[in-house]
ROGU-36593 format. One record per atom (N, C-alpha, C): residue in three letters; atom name; x, y, z. Coordinates in nm, 3 decimals, decimal comma. Example, Ala and Ser with C-alpha at 12.3 -4.5 7.8 and 13.67 -1.06 7.14 Angstrom:
BEGIN
<"Ala" "N" <1,319 -0,569 0,780>> <"Ala" "CA" <1,230 -0,450 0,780>> <"Ala" "C" <1,320 -0,330 0,780>> <"Ser" "N" <1,285 -0,225 0,708>> <"Ser" "CA" <1,367 -0,106 0,714>> <"Ser" "C" <1,290 0,003 0,787>> 
***
This chain:
BEGIN
<"Met" "N" <-0,302 -2,843 -1,261>> <"Met" "CA" <-0,302 -2,709 -1,356>> <"Met" "C" <-0,109 -2,708 -1,233>> <"Ala" "N" <-0,104 -2,599 -1,389>> <"Ala" "CA" <0,102 -2,646 -1,382>> <"Ala" "C" <0,099 -2,491 -1,282>> <"Gly" "N" <0,191 -2,468 -1,200>> <"Gly" "CA" <0,190 -2,310 -1,197>> <"Gly" "C" <0,128 -2,289 -1,009>> <"Thr" "N" <0,058 -2,378 -0,917>> <"Thr" "CA" <0,009 -2,338 -0,826>> <"Thr" "C" <0,066 -2,467 -0,742>> <"Ile" "N" <0,062 -2,353 -0,614>> <"Ile" "CA" <0,155 -2,449 -0,491>> <"Ile" "C" <0,032 -2,455 -0,420>> <"Ala" "N" <0,022 -2,595 -0,330>> <"Ala" "CA" <-0,081 -2,675 -0,274>> <"Ala" "C" <-0,233 -2,602 -0,358>> <"Gly" "N" <-0,237 -2,614 -0,395>> <"Gly" "CA" <-0,387 -2,549 -0,477>> <"Gly" "C" <-0,371 -2,419 -0,507>> <"Leu" "N" <-0,326 -2,332 -0,476>> <"Leu" "CA" <-0,382 -2,225 -0,508>> <"Leu" "C" <-0,267 -2,161 -0,617>> <"Ser" "N" <-0,340 -2,054 -0,689>> <"Ser" "CA" <-0,334 -1,996 -0,811>> <"Ser" "C" <-0,202 -1,933 -0,778>> <"Pro" "N" <-0,159 -1,884 -0,947>> <"Pro" "CA" <-0,067 -1,751 -0,884>> <"Pro" "C" <-0,122 -1,677 -0,866>> <"Thr" "N" <-0,237 -1,595 -0,949>> <"Thr" "CA" <-0,382 -1,547 -0,876>> <"Thr" "C" <-0,383 -1,446 -0,806>> <"His" "N" <-0,435 -1,648 -0,714>> <"His" "CA" <-0,459 -1,637 -0,569>> <"His" "C" <-0,336 -1,587 -0,481>> <"Ile" "N" <-0,267 -1,613 -0,563>> <"Ile" "CA" <-0,102 -1,644 -0,448>> <"Ile" "C" <-0,082 -1,448 -0,371>> <"Thr" "N" <-0,088 -1,456 -0,551>> <"Thr" "CA" <-0,086 -1,269 -0,531>> <"Thr" "C" <-0,225 -1,203 -0,470>> <"Gly" "N" <-0,266 -1,219 -0,483>> <"Gly" "CA" <-0,459 -1,135 -0,451>> <"Gly" "C" <-0,387 -1,180 -0,253>> <"Leu" "N" <-0,303 -1,295 -0,214>> <"Leu" "CA" <-0,385 -1,307 -0,103>> <"Leu" "C" <-0,197 -1,202 -0,074>> <"Phe" "N" <-0,161 -1,151 -0,135>> <"Phe" "CA" <-0,001 -1,104 -0,108>> <"Phe" "C" <-0,072 -0,911 -0,165>> <"Ala" "N" <-0,122 -0,936 -0,178>> <"Ala" "CA" <-0,219 -0,803 -0,215>> <"Ala" "C" <-0,267 -0,693 -0,052>> <"Tyr" "N" <-0,330 -0,805 -0,085>> <"Tyr" "CA" <-0,467 -0,821 0,059>> <"Tyr" "C" <-0,408 -0,800 0,257>> <"Thr" "N" <-0,331 -0,888 0,225>> <"Thr" "CA" <-0,216 -0,771 0,345>> <"Thr" "C" <-0,146 -0,676 0,369>> <"Phe" "N" <-0,094 -0,748 0,225>> <"Phe" "CA" <0,020 -0,566 0,284>> <"Phe" "C" <-0,113 -0,437 0,273>> <"Ser" "N" <-0,239 -0,450 0,215>> <"Ser" "CA" <-0,278 -0,365 0,239>> <"Ser" "C" <-0,371 -0,291 0,355>> <"Phe" "N" <-0,388 -0,475 0,419>> <"Phe" "CA" <-0,446 -0,443 0,566>> <"Phe" "C" <-0,330 -0,390 0,620>> <"Leu" "N" <-0,233 -0,437 0,649>> <"Leu" "CA" <-0,077 -0,450 0,758>> <"Leu" "C" <-0,048 -0,308 0,730>> <"Ala" "N" <-0,046 -0,244 0,613>> <"Ala" "CA" <-0,053 -0,066 0,612>> <"Ala" "C" <-0,117 0,005 0,636>> <"Cys" "N" <-0,362 -0,015 0,627>> <"Cys" "CA" <-0,418 0,064 0,712>> <"Cys" "C" <-0,350 0,026 0,854>> <"Ala" "N" <-0,391 -0,140 0,857>> <"Ala" "CA" <-0,357 -0,144 1,028>> <"Ala" "C" <-0,279 -0,072 1,152>> <"Gly" "N" <-0,158 -0,083 1,042>> <"Gly" "CA" <0,011 0,041 1,080>> <"Gly" "C" <0,009 0,128 1,099>> <"Arg" "N" <-0,157 0,225 0,990>> <"Arg" "CA" <-0,121 0,340 0,981>> <"Arg" "C" <-0,236 0,409 1,072>> <"Trp" "N" <-0,401 0,315 1,185>> <"Trp" "CA" <-0,499 0,275 1,194>> <"Trp" "C" <-0,381 0,313 1,368>> <"Leu" "N" <-0,331 0,174 1,366>> <"Leu" "CA" <-0,254 0,236 1,540>> <"Leu" "C" <-0,144 0,264 1,591>> <"Thr" "N" <-0,097 0,384 1,434>> <"Thr" "CA" <0,014 0,468 1,496>> <"Thr" "C" <-0,032 0,580 1,493>> <"Gln" "N" <-0,159 0,649 1,475>> <"Gln" "CA" <-0,210 0,773 1,483>> <"Gln" "C" <-0,193 0,814 1,670>> <"Lys" "N" <-0,149 0,891 1,697>> <"Lys" "CA" <-0,159 0,893 1,789>> <"Lys" "C" <-0,277 0,989 1,836>> <"Lys" "N" <-0,340 1,106 1,763>> <"Lys" "CA" <-0,433 1,170 1,861>> <"Lys" "C" <-0,590 1,066 1,761>> <"Phe" "N" <-0,677 1,097 1,878>> <"Phe" "CA" <-0,809 1,024 1,819>> <"Phe" "C" <-0,886 1,122 1,693>> <"Asp" "N" <-0,873 1,107 1,575>> <"Asp" "CA" <-0,957 1,248 1,496>> <"Asp" "C" <-1,038 1,118 1,329>> <"Ala" "N" <-1,062 1,239 1,257>> <"Ala" "CA" <-1,193 1,136 1,179>> <"Ala" "C" <-1,093 1,085 1,075>> <"Gly" "N" <-0,981 1,091 1,056>> <"Gly" "CA" <-0,842 1,065 0,980>> <"Gly" "C" <-0,812 0,930 1,042>> <"Arg" "N" <-0,751 0,841 1,173>> <"Arg" "CA" <-0,766 0,767 1,201>> <"Arg" "C" <-0,877 0,725 1,195>> <"Arg" "N" <-1,050 0,773 1,272>> <"Arg" "CA" <-1,148 0,666 1,268>> <"Arg" "C" <-1,162 0,598 1,133>> <"Trp" "N" <-1,066 0,678 1,013>> <"Trp" "CA" <-1,093 0,610 0,898>> <"Trp" "C" <-1,013 0,503 0,866>> <"Phe" "N" <-0,958 0,552 0,903>> <"Phe" "CA" <-0,860 0,415 0,841>> <"Phe" "C" <-0,843 0,330 0,984>> <"Gly" "N" <-0,916 0,290 1,040>> <"Gly" "CA" <-1,036 0,205 1,148>> <"Gly" "C" <-1,146 0,124 1,050>> <"Val" "N" <-1,246 0,199 0,946>> <"Val" "CA" <-1,307 0,125 0,838>> <"Val" "C" <-1,193 0,089 0,715>> <"Leu" "N" <-1,088 0,149 0,728>> <"Leu" "CA" <-1,017 0,103 0,615>> <"Leu" "C" <-0,951 -0,088 0,642>> <"Thr" "N" <-0,936 -0,069 0,782>> <"Thr" "CA" <-0,816 -0,214 0,835>> <"Thr" "C" <-0,928 -0,221 0,821>> <"Val" "N" <-1,097 -0,251 0,869>> <"Val" "CA" <-1,150 -0,371 0,839>> <"Val" "C" <-1,191 -0,395 0,725>> <"Val" "N" <-1,176 -0,319 0,606>> <"Val" "CA" <-1,259 -0,368 0,500>> <"Val" "C" <-1,143 -0,428 0,396>> <"Gln" "N" <-1,044 -0,450 0,429>> <"Gln" "CA" <-0,859 -0,430 0,400>> <"Gln" "C" <-0,924 -0,565 0,520>> <"Phe" "N" <-0,949 -0,607 0,564>> <"Phe" "CA" <-0,947 -0,766 0,675>> <"Phe" "C" <-1,050 -0,830 0,633>> <"Val" "N" <-1,191 -0,770 0,556>> <"Val" "CA" <-1,215 -0,841 0,531>> <"Val" "C" <-1,218 -0,893 0,383>> <"Leu" "N" <-1,197 -0,763 0,324>> <"Leu" "CA" <-1,114 -0,855 0,194>> <"Leu" "C" <-1,068 -0,959 0,188>> <"Leu" "N" <-0,879 -0,940 0,294>> <"Leu" "CA" <-0,846 -1,038 0,273>> <"Leu" "C" <-0,943 -1,150 0,308>> <"Leu" "N" <-1,022 -1,191 0,417>> <"Leu" "CA" <-1,087 -1,368 0,450>> <"Leu" "C" <-1,187 -1,402 0,314>> <"Asp" "N" <-1,158 -1,269 0,267>> <"Asp" "CA" <-1,234 -1,329 0,117>> <"Asp" "C" <-1,152 -1,360 0,055>> <"Met" "N" <-1,115 -1,280 0,002>> <"Met" "CA" <-0,911 -1,411 -0,108>> <"Met" "C" <-0,914 -1,489 -0,017>> <"Thr" "N" <-0,927 -1,533 0,133>> <"Thr" "CA" <-0,830 -1,661 0,206>> <"Thr" "C" <-1,013 -1,779 0,170>> <"Phe" "N" <-1,057 -1,758 0,203>> <"Phe" "CA" <-1,172 -1,876 0,174>> <"Phe" "C" <-1,307 -1,827 0,039>> <"Ser" "N" <-1,256 -1,775 -0,050>> <"Ser" "CA" <-1,316 -1,746 -0,139>> <"Ser" "C" <-1,471 -1,724 -0,121>> <"Trp" "N" <-1,497 -1,633 -0,126>> <"Trp" "CA" <-1,637 -1,609 0,014>> <"Trp" "C" <-1,712 -1,540 -0,195>> <"Arg" "N" <-1,666 -1,521 -0,257>> <"Arg" "CA" <-1,716 -1,343 -0,363>> <"Arg" "C" <-1,806 -1,552 -0,447>> <"Trp" "N" <-1,695 -1,579 -0,459>> <"Trp" "CA" <-1,740 -1,733 -0,586>> <"Trp" "C" <-1,857 -1,790 -0,482>> <"Lys" "N" <-1,833 -1,785 -0,349>> <"Lys" "CA" <-1,951 -1,808 -0,283>> <"Lys" "C" <-2,129 -1,759 -0,329>> <"Val" "N" <-2,045 -1,691 -0,306>> <"Val" "CA" <-2,187 -1,533 -0,362>> <"Val" "C" <-2,273 -1,539 -0,506>> <"His" "N" <-2,198 -1,583 -0,541>> <"His" "CA" <-2,190 -1,602 -0,695>> <"His" "C" <-2,288 -1,702 -0,748>> <"Ala" "N" <-2,159 -1,842 -0,702>> <"Ala" "CA" <-2,270 -1,905 -0,714>> <"Ala" "C" <-2,433 -1,952 -0,635>> <"Leu" "N" <-2,401 -1,905 -0,547>> <"Leu" "CA" <-2,611 -1,875 -0,424>> <"Leu" "C" <-2,688 -1,784 -0,570>> <"Leu" "N" <-2,603 -1,640 -0,616>> <"Leu" "CA" <-2,725 -1,590 -0,712>> <"Leu" "C" <-2,702 -1,662 -0,844>> <"Val" "N" <-2,618 -1,737 -0,927>> <"Val" "CA" <-2,669 -1,838 -1,020>> <"Val" "C" <-2,771 -1,911 -0,941>> <"Arg" "N" <-2,772 -1,975 -0,867>> <"Arg" "CA" <-2,863 -2,114 -0,751>> <"Arg" "C" <-2,999 -2,016 -0,794>> <"Glu" "N" <-3,031 -1,922 -0,715>> <"Glu" "CA" <-3,080 -1,831 -0,742>> <"Glu" "C" <-3,111 -1,812 -0,858>> <"Ala" "N" <-3,097 -1,761 -0,906>> <"Ala" "CA" <-3,146 -1,689 -1,115>> <"Ala" "C" <-3,215 -1,854 -1,246>> <"Val" "N" <-3,111 -1,938 -1,130>> <"Val" "CA" <-3,129 -2,098 -1,217>> <"Val" "C" <-3,303 -2,102 -1,127>> <"Ala" "N" <-3,275 -2,116 -0,998>> <"Ala" "CA" <-3,421 -2,172 -0,973>> <"Ala" "C" <-3,581 -2,084 -0,978>> <"Glu" "N" <-3,516 -1,969 -0,995>> <"Glu" "CA" <-3,645 -1,858 -1,049>> <"Glu" "C" <-3,639 -1,847 -1,181>> <"Gly" "N" <-3,566 -1,898 -1,273>> <"Gly" "CA" <-3,580 -2,006 -1,438>> <"Gly" "C" <-3,547 -1,824 -1,491>> <"Val" "N" <-3,513 -1,736 -1,424>> <"Val" "CA" <-3,451 -1,591 -1,526>> <"Val" "C" <-3,244 -1,593 -1,554>> <"Tyr" "N" <-3,190 -1,721 -1,572>> <"Tyr" "CA" <-3,082 -1,744 -1,602>> <"Tyr" "C" <-2,987 -1,690 -1,694>> <"Asn" "N" <-3,084 -1,665 -1,780>> <"Asn" "CA" <-3,074 -1,624 -1,904>> <"Asn" "C" <-3,056 -1,525 -2,007>> <"Glu" "N" <-3,134 -1,461 -1,843>> <"Glu" "CA" <-3,177 -1,323 -1,869>> <"Glu" "C" <-3,142 -1,283 -1,840>> <"Arg" "N" <-2,986 -1,275 -1,800>> <"Arg" "CA" <-2,887 -1,199 -1,627>> <"Arg" "C" <-2,812 -1,116 -1,725>> <"Arg" "N" <-2,786 -1,113 -1,852>> <"Arg" "CA" <-2,696 -1,051 -1,896>> <"Arg" "C" <-2,730 -0,899 -1,867>> <"Asp" "N" <-2,805 -0,882 -1,942>> <"Asp" "CA" <-2,852 -0,690 -1,947>> <"Asp" "C" <-2,885 -0,677 -1,808>> <"Pro" "N" <-2,883 -0,719 -1,706>> <"Pro" "CA" <-2,933 -0,629 -1,534>> <"Pro" "C" <-2,818 -0,681 -1,475>> <"Gln" "N" <-2,653 -0,756 -1,553>> <"Gln" "CA" <-2,586 -0,765 -1,460>> <"Gln" "C" <-2,487 -0,644 -1,540>> <"Leu" "N" <-2,507 -0,618 -1,706>> <"Leu" "CA" <-2,491 -0,470 -1,712>> <"Leu" "C" <-2,491 -0,394 -1,686>> <"Trp" "N" <-2,642 -0,312 -1,647>> <"Trp" "CA" <-2,604 -0,224 -1,533>> <"Trp" "C" <-2,547 -0,222 -1,446>> <"Val" "N" <-2,615 -0,274 -1,395>> <"Val" "CA" <-2,524 -0,222 -1,279>> <"Val" "C" <-2,359 -0,282 -1,297>> <"Leu" "N" <-2,304 -0,351 -1,326>> <"Leu" "CA" <-2,155 -0,297 -1,409>> <"Leu" "C" <-2,161 -0,145 -1,406>> <"Ile" "N" <-2,177 -0,075 -1,515>> <"Ile" "CA" <-2,188 0,084 -1,521>> <"Ile" "C" <-2,248 0,170 -1,432>> <"Ala" "N" <-2,326 0,120 -1,340>> <"Ala" "CA" <-2,343 0,149 -1,219>> <"Ala" "C" <-2,281 0,169 -1,102>> <"Leu" "N" <-2,156 0,017 -1,102>> <"Leu" "CA" <-2,106 0,003 -0,955>> <"Leu" "C" <-1,941 0,124 -1,055>> <"Gly" "N" <-1,941 0,178 -1,220>> <"Gly" "CA" <-1,882 0,224 -1,285>> <"Gly" "C" <-1,883 0,377 -1,166>> <"Val" "N" <-2,075 0,360 -1,234>> <"Val" "CA" <-2,058 0,559 -1,240>> <"Val" "C" <-2,028 0,604 -1,041>> <"Val" "N" <-2,047 0,482 -0,984>> <"Val" "CA" <-2,032 0,525 -0,793>> <"Val" "C" <-1,852 0,538 -0,797>> <"Leu" "N" <-1,765 0,412 -0,891>> <"Leu" "CA" <-1,720 0,449 -0,877>> <"Leu" "C" <-1,647 0,571 -0,847>> <"Val" "N" <-1,639 0,574 -0,999>> <"Val" "CA" <-1,614 0,728 -1,073>> <"Val" "C" <-1,612 0,898 -0,914>> <"Val" "N" <-1,806 0,864 -0,897>> <"Val" "CA" <-1,865 0,981 -0,860>> <"Val" "C" <-1,767 0,950 -0,737>> <"Val" "N" <-1,793 0,888 -0,618>> <"Val" "CA" <-1,774 0,884 -0,466>> <"Val" "C" <-1,569 0,861 -0,484>> <"Ser" "N" <-1,517 0,838 -0,540>> <"Ser" "CA" <-1,390 0,879 -0,528>> <"Ser" "C" <-1,336 0,997 -0,586>> <"Leu" "N" <-1,431 1,086 -0,632>> <"Leu" "CA" <-1,412 1,266 -0,688>> <"Leu" "C" <-1,429 1,360 -0,570>> <"Trp" "N" <-1,528 1,250 -0,483>> <"Trp" "CA" <-1,571 1,346 -0,371>> <"Trp" "C" <-1,436 1,328 -0,273>> <"Val" "N" <-1,397 1,168 -0,222>> <"Val" "CA" <-1,308 1,171 -0,178>> <"Val" "C" <-1,156 1,265 -0,198>> <"Ile" "N" <-1,149 1,206 -0,301>> <"Ile" "CA" <-1,015 1,341 -0,357>> <"Ile" "C" <-1,017 1,503 -0,277>> <"Tyr" "N" <-1,158 1,498 -0,300>> <"Tyr" "CA" <-1,238 1,628 -0,304>> <"Tyr" "C" <-1,229 1,660 -0,114>> <"Arg" "N" <-1,295 1,576 -0,076>> <"Arg" "CA" <-1,357 1,584 0,082>> <"Arg" "C" <-1,170 1,592 0,142>> <"Trp" "N" <-1,124 1,451 0,158>> <"Trp" "CA" <-1,005 1,465 0,196>> <"Trp" "C" <-0,865 1,523 0,131>> <"Arg" "N" <-0,846 1,619 -0,019>> <"Arg" "CA" <-0,790 1,703 -0,055>> <"Arg" "C" <-0,616 1,743 0,047>> <"Ala" "N" <-0,676 1,763 0,212>> <"Ala" "CA" <-0,560 1,829 0,281>> <"Ala" "C" <-0,505 1,674 0,350>> <"Arg" "N" <-0,522 1,588 0,310>> <"Arg" "CA" <-0,487 1,450 0,300>> <"Arg" "C" <-0,481 1,336 0,239>> <"Arg" "N" <-0,385 1,424 0,149>> <"Arg" "CA" <-0,358 1,317 0,038>> <"Arg" "C" <-0,428 1,107 0,032>> <"Gly" "N" <-0,305 1,131 0,178>> <"Gly" "CA" <-0,295 1,049 0,202>> <"Gly" "C" <-0,401 0,928 0,232>> <"Leu" "N" <-0,470 0,942 0,273>> <"Leu" "CA" <-0,604 0,871 0,357>> <"Leu" "C" <-0,702 0,831 0,172>> <"Ala" "N" <-0,681 1,004 0,102>> <"Ala" "CA" <-0,758 1,072 -0,013>> <"Ala" "C" <-0,733 0,863 -0,124>> <"Leu" "N" <-0,595 0,876 -0,109>> <"Leu" "CA" <-0,565 0,747 -0,192>> <"Leu" "C" <-0,517 0,605 -0,160>> <"Ala" "N" <-0,530 0,593 -0,007>> <"Ala" "CA" <-0,648 0,469 0,108>> <"Ala" "C" <-0,705 0,426 0,038>> <"Met" "N" <-0,840 0,553 0,028>> <"Met" "CA" <-1,031 0,543 0,065>> <"Met" "C" <-1,007 0,444 -0,085>> <"Thr" "N" <-0,954 0,558 -0,204>> <"Thr" "CA" <-0,940 0,503 -0,310>> <"Thr" "C" <-0,901 0,391 -0,331>> <"Gly" "N" <-0,842 0,333 -0,327>> <"Gly" "CA" <-0,756 0,224 -0,400>> <"Gly" "C" <-0,862 0,088 -0,335>> <"Thr" "N" <-0,950 0,140 -0,157>> <"Thr" "CA" <-0,997 0,075 -0,141>> <"Thr" "C" <-1,164 0,097 -0,141>> <"Leu" "N" <-1,147 0,143 -0,243>> <"Leu" "CA" <-1,344 0,141 -0,296>> <"Leu" "C" <-1,236 0,036 -0,447>> <"Ile" "N" <-1,158 0,066 -0,475>> <"Ile" "CA" <-1,188 -0,009 -0,565>> <"Ile" "C" <-1,199 -0,124 -0,600>> <"Leu" "N" <-1,103 -0,206 -0,491>> <"Leu" "CA" <-1,040 -0,347 -0,429>> <"Leu" "C" <-1,192 -0,396 -0,451>> <"Ala" "N" <-1,289 -0,260 -0,328>> <"Ala" "CA" <-1,407 -0,304 -0,379>> <"Ala" "C" <-1,536 -0,357 -0,452>> <"Val" "N" <-1,515 -0,214 -0,546>> <"Val" "CA" <-1,540 -0,252 -0,673>> <"Val" "C" <-1,534 -0,401 -0,743>> <"Leu" "N" <-1,373 -0,465 -0,733>> <"Leu" "CA" <-1,332 -0,564 -0,841>> <"Leu" "C" <-1,383 -0,722 -0,757>> <"Trp" "N" <-1,461 -0,700 -0,595>> <"Trp" "CA" <-1,488 -0,790 -0,506>> <"Trp" "C" <-1,628 -0,775 -0,633>> <"Cys" "N" <-1,730 -0,600 -0,643>> <"Cys" "CA" <-1,844 -0,699 -0,662>> <"Cys" "C" <-1,864 -0,703 -0,862>> <"Thr" "N" <-1,765 -0,656 -0,886>> <"Thr" "CA" <-1,744 -0,658 -1,014>> <"Thr" "C" <-1,684 -0,823 -1,007>> <"Glu" "N" <-1,683 -0,939 -1,020>> <"Glu" "CA" <-1,620 -1,100 -0,938>> <"Glu" "C" <-1,715 -1,161 -0,942>> <"Ala" "N" <-1,839 -1,174 -0,873>> <"Ala" "CA" <-1,902 -1,190 -0,779>> <"Ala" "C" <-2,047 -1,176 -0,934>> <"Ile" "N" <-1,992 -1,072 -0,961>> <"Ile" "CA" <-2,184 -1,037 -1,097>> <"Ile" "C" <-2,084 -1,132 -1,158>> <"Ser" "N" <-1,983 -1,088 -1,260>> <"Ser" "CA" <-1,946 -1,229 -1,338>> <"Ser" "C" <-2,018 -1,229 -1,454>> <"Tyr" "N" <-1,983 -1,122 -1,494>> <"Tyr" "CA" <-2,036 -1,063 -1,638>> <"Tyr" "C" <-1,952 -1,092 -1,709>> <"His" "N" <-2,010 -1,189 -1,819>> <"His" "CA" <-1,932 -1,292 -1,960>> <"His" "C" <-1,799 -1,232 -1,973>> <"Ala" "N" <-1,855 -1,102 -2,010>> <"Ala" "CA" <-1,720 -0,980 -2,125>> <"Ala" "C" <-1,625 -0,952 -2,040>> <"Met" "N" <-1,689 -0,906 -1,924>> <"Met" "CA" <-1,516 -0,848 -1,812>> <"Met" "C" <-1,489 -0,971 -1,801>> <"Asp" "N" <-1,553 -1,099 -1,788>> <"Asp" "CA" <-1,442 -1,199 -1,739>> <"Asp" "C" <-1,392 -1,201 -1,858>> <"Gln" "N" <-1,349 -1,221 -1,925>> <"Gln" "CA" <-1,281 -1,290 -1,995>> <"Gln" "C" <-1,142 -1,198 -1,980>> <"Val" "N" <-1,184 -1,087 -1,991>> <"Val" "CA" <-1,023 -0,945 -1,948>> <"Val" "C" <-1,026 -0,946 -1,734>> <"Leu" "N" <-1,091 -0,943 -1,772>> <"Leu" "CA" <-1,013 -0,949 -1,602>> <"Leu" "C" <-0,982 -1,086 -1,532>> <"Tyr" "N" <-0,982 -1,264 -1,620>> <"Tyr" "CA" <-0,964 -1,368 -1,601>> <"Tyr" "C" <-0,843 -1,450 -1,736>> <"Thr" "N" <-0,789 -1,289 -1,814>> <"Thr" "CA" <-0,694 -1,384 -1,932>> <"Thr" "C" <-0,610 -1,329 -1,849>> <"Val" "N" <-0,403 -1,389 -1,875>> <"Val" "CA" <-0,339 -1,445 -1,840>> <"Val" "C" <-0,240 -1,336 -1,869>> <"Ala" "N" <-0,192 -1,181 -1,796>> <"Ala" "CA" <-0,069 -1,151 -1,868>> <"Ala" "C" <0,055 -1,134 -1,783>> <"Ala" "N" <0,040 -1,197 -1,684>> <"Ala" "CA" <0,251 -1,163 -1,672>> <"Ala" "C" <0,270 -1,314 -1,572>> <"Ala" "N" <0,388 -1,411 -1,568>> <"Ala" "CA" <0,386 -1,560 -1,478>> <"Ala" "C" <0,303 -1,642 -1,424>> <"Gly" "N" <0,123 -1,642 -1,561>> <"Gly" "CA" <0,037 -1,704 -1,496>> <"Gly" "C" <-0,070 -1,585 -1,405>> <"Val" "N" <-0,001 -1,500 -1,308>> <"Val" "CA" <-0,075 -1,367 -1,275>> <"Val" "C" <-0,208 -1,322 -1,370>> <"Arg" "N" <-0,307 -1,386 -1,377>> <"Arg" "CA" <-0,438 -1,320 -1,473>> <"Arg" "C" <-0,477 -1,116 -1,461>> <"Ile" "N" <-0,478 -1,029 -1,518>> <"Ile" "CA" <-0,510 -0,958 -1,493>> <"Ile" "C" <-0,563 -0,890 -1,412>> <"Val" "N" <-0,674 -0,962 -1,397>> <"Val" "CA" <-0,787 -0,954 -1,254>> <"Val" "C" <-0,672 -0,942 -1,073>> <"Gly" "N" <-0,553 -1,043 -1,075>> <"Gly" "CA" <-0,440 -1,003 -0,977>> <"Gly" "C" <-0,364 -0,910 -0,961>> <"Leu" "N" <-0,367 -0,843 -1,147>> <"Leu" "CA" <-0,253 -0,745 -1,100>> <"Leu" "C" <-0,296 -0,621 -1,099>> <"Ser" "N" <-0,492 -0,608 -1,077>> <"Ser" "CA" <-0,556 -0,504 -1,065>> <"Ser" "C" <-0,610 -0,522 -0,912>> <"Trp" "N" <-0,530 -0,604 -0,848>> <"Trp" "CA" <-0,553 -0,642 -0,768>> <"Trp" "C" <-0,446 -0,531 -0,667>> <"Cys" "N" <-0,321 -0,644 -0,720>> <"Cys" "CA" <-0,195 -0,508 -0,708>> <"Cys" "C" <-0,131 -0,359 -0,688>> <"Val" "N" <-0,196 -0,369 -0,792>> <"Val" "CA" <-0,276 -0,178 -0,823>> <"Val" "C" <-0,347 -0,092 -0,688>> <"Ala" "N" <-0,460 -0,124 -0,700>> <"Ala" "CA" <-0,557 -0,111 -0,632>> <"Ala" "C" <-0,440 -0,140 -0,474>> <"Ala" "N" <-0,408 -0,237 -0,397>> <"Ala" "CA" <-0,350 -0,275 -0,320>> <"Ala" "C" <-0,243 -0,155 -0,286>> <"Leu" "N" <-0,137 -0,168 -0,395>> <"Leu" "CA" <-0,042 0,015 -0,401>> <"Leu" "C" <-0,129 0,096 -0,354>> <"Met" "N" <-0,226 0,090 -0,407>> <"Met" "CA" <-0,233 0,250 -0,396>> <"Met" "C" <-0,256 0,257 -0,245>> <"Val" "N" <-0,361 0,149 -0,170>> <"Val" "CA" <-0,358 0,223 -0,070>> <"Val" "C" <-0,242 0,182 0,079>> <"Cys" "N" <-0,151 0,102 0,052>> <"Cys" "CA" <0,026 0,140 0,048>> <"Cys" "C" <0,052 0,222 0,069>> <"Val" "N" <0,073 0,284 0,007>> <"Val" "CA" <0,113 0,411 -0,018>> <"Val" "C" <0,019 0,550 0,001>> <"Gly" "N" <-0,121 0,495 -0,039>> <"Gly" "CA" <-0,167 0,632 0,040>> <"Gly" "C" <-0,107 0,594 0,184>> <"Cys" "N" <-0,128 0,531 0,282>> <"Cys" "CA" <-0,116 0,444 0,376>> <"Cys" "C" <0,016 0,535 0,464>> <"Trp" "N" <0,099 0,469 0,373>> <"Trp" "CA" <0,238 0,583 0,370>> <"Trp" "C" <0,306 0,787 0,334>> <"Ile" "N" <0,225 0,799 0,323>> <"Ile" "CA" <0,159 0,950 0,203>> <"Ile" "C" <0,136 0,962 0,386>> <"Asp" "N" <0,038 0,941 0,438>> <"Asp" "CA" <-0,061 0,995 0,551>> <"Asp" "C" <0,046 1,085 0,694>> <"Ala" "N" <0,163 0,893 0,651>> <"Ala" "CA" <0,208 0,857 0,791>> <"Ala" "C" <0,315 0,979 0,808>> <"Ala" "N" <0,368 0,953 0,639>> <"Ala" "CA" <0,462 1,132 0,657>> <"Ala" "C" <0,441 1,258 0,613>> <"Arg" "N" <0,308 1,327 0,625>> <"Arg" "CA" <0,312 1,388 0,593>> <"Arg" "C" <0,254 1,458 0,760>> <"Arg" "N" <0,244 1,371 0,874>> <"Arg" "CA" <0,198 1,379 0,968>> <"Arg" "C" <0,270 1,405 1,109>> 
***
């Protein structure tokens, strides 16, 4: 494949950078907080989630989960019946994303940076689920090349990771 470095596509490299920066931002914010409060605990949780997402990007766990789901569907003889359930799960994920994001923004309105970092992490988790589900129409959107060989999903990782990084910075600047 043209444009790859050591077998990594530009999208994969973009994802590795995005997840690395968001992990480091959360870890840095968690480690630099002096007092142990709810915000510090949440930055600890975000650090763990970002680290798991970075490991996933490194070892392609989302595709192993996807392959397992496909194997199970084929073994059960329901592979061709997967489209409607996939769509309903994606709709449910979208509703959960909106509802939880609104709750986080309301709950942490006094700590906008933390709310932004939490929302960015939630978006990254929903993107992970969306890729693991692999609904064909959504895949066509996510895996369209947008710029410099980077697919839309890679740009989405960057935007969400940027939300996390900016959220960590805002939280640190306000404290």
